[in-house]
C-alpha positions in Angstrom: -0.1 0.1 0.1 1.5 3.0 -0.7 1.6 6.1 1.6 -0.3 9.3 1.1 1.0 11.8 -0.8 0.4 14.6 2.3 -0.2 13.0 5.5 -3.0 14.8 7.2 -2.9 17.3 9.6 -4.4 15.5 12.9 -6.7 17.3 15.3 -7.6 16.3 18.8 -11.0 17.7 20.2 -11.3 18.6 23.2 -13.5 15.4 24.6 -10.4 13.4 23.1 -7.9 15.1 25.1 -10.0 15.1 28.8 -10.8 11.1 27.7 -7.0 10.5 27.0 -6.1 12.1 30.2 -8.8 10.5 32.5 -7.6 6.7 31.1 -3.8 7.6 31.6 -5.0 8.9 35.1 -6.0 6.1 36.0 -3.1 3.9 35.3 -1.2 5.8 36.4 -2.9 5.6 40.2 -3.6 2.0 39.5 -0.1 1.3 38.9 1.4 3.4 41.0 3.8 3.7 38.0 4.2 5.7 35.1 5.1 2.7 32.9 2.2 2.0 32.3 -0.1 4.8 30.9 3.5 5.4 29.1 3.4 2.6 27.1 -0.5 3.4 26.5 0.2 6.9 25.3 2.9 6.1 23.0 0.7 2.8 21.1 -2.2 5.5 20.9 0.2 7.8 19.2 1.7 6.1 16.9 -1.7 4.4 16.1 -2.9 8.0 14.8 0.4 8.5 13.5 -0.6 5.9 11.3 -4.2 6.8 11.0 -2.9 10.1 9.6 -1.6 8.8 6.6 -4.1 5.8 6.0 -7.3 7.3 7.3 -9.4 4.6 6.3 -7.6 2.1 8.1 -10.5 2.3 10.5 -13.9 0.1 10.1 -16.8 2.9 10.1 -19.0 2.9 13.1 -23.0 3.9 13.5 -22.2 7.5 13.7 -22.5 9.0 10.8 -18.9 9.6 9.3 -17.0 8.3 12.4 -14.6 6.1 12.2 -12.6 2.9 15.1 -8.8 2.2 15.1 -9.1 -0.8 17.9 -6.1 -1.1 20.1 -6.4 -3.5 22.9 -9.0 -2.2 25.0 -9.0 0.8 23.8 -10.2 2.7 20.8 -9.6 5.1 18.6 -12.8 7.2 17.1 -12.3 9.4 14.5 -13.6 11.9 11.5 -11.7 12.2 7.6 -12.6 16.2 7.5 -10.4 17.1 4.2 -7.1 17.5 4.7 -7.3 17.0 8.4 -8.4 13.9 10.7 -11.2 15.0 13.8 -9.8 12.9 16.9 -13.5 12.3 18.3 -13.1 10.3 21.5 -10.2 7.6 22.8 -12.5 5.1 24.3 -12.6 2.1 27.4 -13.8 0.0 25.2 -14.9 -2.2 28.0 -16.3 0.5 29.6 -20.3 1.1 29.2 -21.5 1.4 25.4 -24.1 3.9 26.0 -22.2 6.6 27.5 -20.7 6.2 24.1 -23.1 6.5 22.5 -24.1 9.8 24.2 -20.9 11.7 23.9 -20.8 10.7 19.8 -24.8 11.7 19.4 -23.8 15.0 21.3 -21.7 15.6 18.9 -23.2 15.4 15.3 
C-alpha cells in the first residue's frame, strides 16, 4: 500500500483530550508507576500517526462519518474532514457503550 502523498493534520477534540488524560491518570494511580500509561500513550499516538497516512484503515461505525481503530482495550474514534483527521474520542472498550453513544450523539 502506497503512503498518501500528504500526511493529514491531526486535530484533537476537547472530549478526546479529556478522555485520554482520564485513562492515563487512572492507570498511573492504579499501577503507581508511569510505565504503562507511557506505553499506552505512545501506542495511541503511533496509531494516530498511522491513521494520518492511512485514514481508511479504521472501521466505519454507527456514527455518521466516524471510524474506529481498535488498539487493545481502547478505541480511537475519528473522522476525516478534508485534509484533517479529527480525533473525536479515545474510548476504553470495557466501559458502558451507552456512555459512548451519548457522547458521540452529541457530536452529530
